[in-house]
N, C-alpha and C positions, 0 to 999 in steps of 0.2 A: 435661524433657530438657535436659541441660546440655552446652555445647560449650566447648572450649578452643582458643584461638587463640594461636599463637606469632608474635611480631614482634620483630625485632632492635631493641635500644635505640639510638635515634638520638643520635650524638655529634658530628655535623658533618662527618664524614669520608666518609660514604656519601651516596647520593642522597636529598636531602630530598623531592623530588617523589615518588619511589617510596614512601618511608616514609609520606608524607602520604596517598597513595592507600590503603595498607594500613590506616593508622590510621582513616581515614574509613570503610572497609569494616567494621572491627571495631565501631565505634560504631553504624553502621547496623544491623548484625546484632543488637546488644544493644538496639536501639530507642531510643537516646538521642542520635542524631546531631544533632538540632535544636539542642542546647545550644551548639554551636560557631558558630551563626548569630545567637544572641541571643534575648532574651525576645520580641521582636516576631514571630519566626517560629513561636513555639509556639502551641499550641491556646489560643484565647481563654478557654475554660472552665477551664483549668488553674489551680489555686490557687497562690499564691506559695510556700506551703510545699512543694508537690509540685515546683514548678520548682526550688526551692533544692536539693532532694534530687537531682534529675537533674543539675543544674549541678555540684554537688559530686562526683557520681559520675564525670562526664566529666572533670572537672579531675584527679581522683585517677588515673583510668585513663591519661590522657596523661602525668602525672608518672611513673608506673611504666614508661613506654615511652621515657623519656629517660635519657641517661647522666648521671652525677653532675655533670660539668662543665657540660653544657648546662642541667641543671635549676637550677644556681646562677644562671645568667643570666636566668632567667624566673620566679624565686621571687616576685617582687613582684606578679605577676599573680594576681588572686584569683577570676577568672571564667574559664569555659571559652572563651568568645569572645575575651576579652582575651589568654589564653595562645595560642590558635590564631593570632591576628593577629600577635602578637609573634614567634612562630616564623617566620611567613611573611615578615615585614619583615626579620628577621635573616638568613634563609637564601635567600629567593627574590626579594626586592625588587631592582629593577634598579640596585643600587648598583655602582659601578665595582669595589669590593673583591670583591663576589661574582663578578663576571665574571672578574676576575683570578684568583681562587681556583680556579674551575672550569677556566679555560684552563690554569693551571699543572698541575692534575691531568691534563688531557688530553694536554698536550705532554711530560709526564714519565712517562707510563704505559708503562714498559718491562715486557715479559713476562719474568718470572724463569723459569729452567730448572726443570722439574718442575711448573709451574703448569698447571692444566687449561685447555685452549683455550676451553672453554665458559665458565668463570669469567672469563677475560680478556675475551672478547667481551661478556659480560653487563655487566662493569664499564665497558667502553668505551662501550657503548650507553647505559648509565645516565647517564654524564657528558654525552653529546650531548643526551639528553632534558632534563637540567637546564639546559643552555645554551639549548635551544630555548624553555624557559619564560621565560628572560630576554631573549628576542628576539635572541639571538646566533646568527647563521647561519654554519655551517661547511659550505662547499661539498662536494658529494658526492665530487668528485675528491680533495679534501684529506682527507676522512674515510677514503677508501680507502687513500691513501698513508700516512697516519698509522698505520692498523691494520697495514699490511704492514711498515712500517719498524720498528715496536716489537715484532715477534714475536721470540721467542728464537732463538738460533743454530741450534737443531735443526730449525728450519723454513726455513733458508736455501735449500735446494734447491727447496722448494715455492714460496717467494716468487719466486725467480729464474724458475721455470717459468711462473708466472702473469703476470709483467710482460715476459718476453722477447719482443721482436718485436711488441708491441701498441702501438697508439696511445692506446687508452682501455680502462679496466677499471672495472667497477661494484662497489659495496660488496656487492651481492647475489652476484656471481661469487666474490668473495673468501670470503664467509661460506659459500657452497656448497662450495668447495674445502676449506676448513678443516673443515667438518662431514664431508665425505667422508674426509678424512685421519683424523679422530677415529673414524669408523665402522670404518675399516680397522684402526686400532690395536686397537679393541675386538674385532674379528673375529679378529685374529691372536693375541690373548691367550686361551689355552685355560683353561677352568674347572678342568680336572684338573691341568694343569701350569702352575705360576706362572711358568715361565721362557719360555713361548712368547710371541712378539710380533713386532713389527717392529724390525729392526735399525736403529739410528740412528747410533751413534758407534762406530768401531772402535778398539780399543786395540792399538797396534802391538807386534810381537814375534813372531819366527818361530823355530821349533825348529831346532836345528843338525843334527838327524838327519833327513836327507832321504830320501824313498823314491823310487827310480828310476822313470822313466816306465814304465807298464805293470805295476806291482806289483799282484799279485792279492789283496792283503790287503783286508779289508772291515771296516767298523765294525760294532759289535754290532747285530744286527737289532732294529728298532723297529717291526715291523709287526704286533704282537700284536693290536691293536684295529682294524687296517685291513681293508678288504674288497677282494678282487681284482676288477678291472674286467672280467675275462674270465669266470671261473667263478662269480663272485658269492659266494665263500666267504670267511670271515674267517681271519685269521692269516698272510696273505701278500699280496704285490702282484702285478700282472700279469707283471712281468719274472721272478718266481720261481715262476710257476704251472706245476706239473708237467703238468697237462692240456694247457696251451698248448705246452709243450716236446715232449710226445709227438706233438702234431699236426705240429710242425715236422719231426719225424723220419719223416714219412710218405713215400709214393712221390714221386720227383722229378718235377717238372713239374706237380704238382697244387697249385693255388693255393687258399689258405684265406682267405676274406674275413673270417671271424670272428676269426682270429688276428691280422689286420692286420700281416702279416710279408712283407717283400720279400726275395727271394733273388738273390744275385749271386755266382757262382763259389764256391758252398757257404759263403758268408759272409752272415750275416743281420743286418739292421738292424731293430731293433724300434722302431717309431714310436709314442710315447705321445701320442696325439692329444688336443689341447685342445678341449673342447667348449664353451668360454665359459660354464661353469657355476661359480658361486661355490664350490661344494663339491668341485670337481674337484681332486684332489691332484696331478694332472699339469700343471695350468695354471700359466703364468707371469704374475704380476701386474706391470705396469709401474708402479713405485712412485715417487712424488715425494719421499718422506721417507727411504727407505733409502739408507745411505751406500755400500753395496757390493752387488754381485750375490750372491744367497744361495739355497741350497737345502738341504733335509734329506736329499736322495737321494744316497748315496755311490756307487751303481752307475751314475749318469749321467755320471761324470767320464771324459774321455779321458786327461787327465794329472792327476796328483794328488801333492801332497806335504804332509806333516803341518805343522801350524801351531800356535803358542801364542797367537794373537790372542784377544782377548775383545771381545764386542759388547754394548752396552747396548740392551736391548729397549725396546719402547714402554711397558712397565710399570716401567721403571728397574731391571730385573733384569739382572745381569751374566751373560752366557752364553758358554761356551767355543766357539771355532772349532776344529773337529777337523782341518781341512785346507783346502787351496785348490788350484784348478787350472782346467782348461778343459772346457767342455761344448759338444757339437755341437747345433745347433738348425736345423731346416728351417723357413725363413721363408715369408712369404706368396707370394713370387715363385718358390718351388720350389727355391731355392738353399740349400745347407747351409753354414753359416758357424760359426766357432768363437767362442764367448763366453768371453773370458779373464778371469782374476781372480775367479772365482766362489768364494765361501766355502761350505764344507760345515759347516752348523750342525745337528746331529742333532735338537735340541729345537725347531727352527723348524716351524711348521705350514703355511707356504706357500712357494712359489718366487717370488723377487723379482728383477726386473731394475731396477737403480738408474738412473733417468734422470739423476740428478746426476752419476754416474760417466761416463755417455755424453756429457753436456754438457762435462765437463772434457776429453774427447778430441775436442772440436770438433763434436759433433753438435748439430742444431737440432731443435726440436719445434714441431708445429702441430696443433691439434685443430679439427675441424669436423664437424658432423653425427654426433657419437658415435664418430668415428674419430680416433685419435691417430697421427700419422705422425712417425717419427724419420728424419732425413735427414742425410747428410754430403756437402756439395757439392750436386751435382744429383741424387744417387742416394738414393732412399728405401730404407733398409736394414731397417726393420721397421715393422710397423703393429700397433695395438691397438684393440680394439673395446670400447666402454663397456657394462658390464653392472652394474646396481645401483650406480652412482657409481664403479665401479672400471674401469680399463682392463686388458683381458686380451690377451695377445699372440696374434696370428693366426699360428700355427705350431705345431710339435711338437718335442719333444726326441728326438734320435737316439741310440740306444744300440747300439754296435757299431763295426766298423772298415771297412765296405765303402766303397769309393771311389765318388764321385758325379760324373759328368761335368758340366762347366759350359759353357754356351754362350759365356761370356766369362771365360776363366780369369784374365785380367789384373785386371779389376775385382774379381773374386771374391777374389783374393789380398789386395787392399787392404782390403776390408771385413771380412775374417775377423779382423783385428786390432782387435776392438772393445774 
């Protein structure tokens, strides 16, 4: 039985400690690891000829796992143990030059746009491990701040959210939030549509042809593969369900719990209730990375006008914004408020509320016990509940034009301008 192991050739620019562990594991698997410790560690009954064969084999194996430049530096070593010690002295001994080299890598590790967050964190952790082997201590708080400061600009909203109003933050918290963001990006990217994902950066530009408020035009239906939440049949969504509409036309005064419809002066508001399930197409996700509020649902808009904006998705795909406007949402406190500046992106797979946009308008955030609260002044305007590392809005989208009485009309007017 033969096995093949792949290891990156060491050239001095990656983690020597990690390469050393992988190299030792390969030699151990091949049963020749003892050669790096010298003849004294070998079996006393082993002949000199057999030892020479093993030592040459280990020496050649290590040579093949070094870059050309690194190999030039250690060609003078003729034994496996000598080569192993030479590499350790060059790259891991507690010389000032090695400390400066690793510190320089640590303090200049800026994350480039488009780089995977997993790769960036892995490289960051690798440098810290190498410094640890040189007995160089980087305080936990400094590790956390360095990781946050050197994130790319697309993570600005996430970074601000994590450090706003905190006295301390741990590296574990940062890694957890970064992984949650990565999982959200992956979840938002559809296998069938390469253009689905999380909107990160909006490219400005608005069409000159504006559609008046109340225009009845609709974008092309995209519900072919969706399932109605009411009748459970494919090909349409709940708001277009004929069975539900027929129930609404029944005798006056008869309430239908299944239809989830409220009646007020012959005008109906259809509440698309959020059940805090990751697969719920009606749910609003309170996203740290999205640059704007976004939804794929054209029929949710109270006001609407076409737009020529473009948005970069989480998979770096450029997607067109069909229009923008306002959406009514019934929040946790029972009040209905208008969420303004919502982008209509037909190819999006989720509904997103941009926490970064709310922060720009003076809102503050605080999370505790799996609940994220968004407040403005002393008033909590929305709440989200954490489900599978994502925060889902506690509320529901309101479709229709029925007026809703407010117990405090003054404060309600203020917070509708979100």
